[in-house]
N, C-alpha and C positions, 0 to 999 in steps of 0.2 A: 504494500500500500504506500502510495506517495504521500510524503509529508508536505503540506502547503505552508509556505512561509511568506512574509512580505519582503519586498526588495530591500528595504532598509536593514534587514537582518543578514544580508549577504556579506560575508567577510571578504576582505581584500584578496584577490587571486582566485576566489571561487567563481564558478560559472553555474548558471541556472537557465531554466526555460520559463518564459512568461506563460502563465496560466490564464490570468484575467486581470482586468482593470476595474477597480471599484470607484473610479472617478467619473463624474458626469459632465456634460456640457462641453464648453470650448476647450477646457483643459484635457479632457479625454481625447477629443479630436486632435489636438496638438501633439499629444504623446503618441497617438497612433501614426500621425504623419511622420514623426521622428523615428518610427520603427518599433515602438512598444506595442506589439500585437501578439496575440496568442500564438505560441509555437516558436517565437524568436528566441535565440540564445542571447544571454546577457552576462557580462563579467564585471565585477567590481574591480577597478584598477587604481583608484586614488581617492583619498579622503583628505579634507582640510584638517590641519592639526587640531582644530577645535571640534572635529567630528561631523561637521555639516557645512557645505554639501559634500556629496560623494560623486565621483566621476565613474561612469559606466561605459563599457564598450558594447555597442549594439549595432549590428549590421554594418560594421566597418567604420562607425562614427563614435567618437567619444563625447558623451553628454553628461553634464552635471545636473543632479537633481537634489532638491532639498529633501531632508528626511521625511517631512510631513507629506510630501508628494509620493516618495518612494514607498511609504508604508501602505499606500492604497493600490500598489501593484503586487499581485499575488504570483508567486513563483514556486517551482520545484527544483531542488538541487540536481545538477547533473552528476552522474556517477563517474568517478575517476577510473580510467582504464590503465591496467598495469601496475601500479602501486608504487 
């Protein structure tokens, strides 16, 4: 069974798959336009020393999201291959 987390819980270097967006309206549409759609792979690559925002690599583009927006994006962690 897959464990569903929110994007703000993704640790640096981890990758995940987008499951759903719990954001409505123009913010939802903007995130979808940027590649945050169901099935897309996403990786946390950098965080501000204060911990907010975090930069994510998605569909070849690096984007920074505030934690309050990232917590509304649901993900499942990708399994590591090889160990």
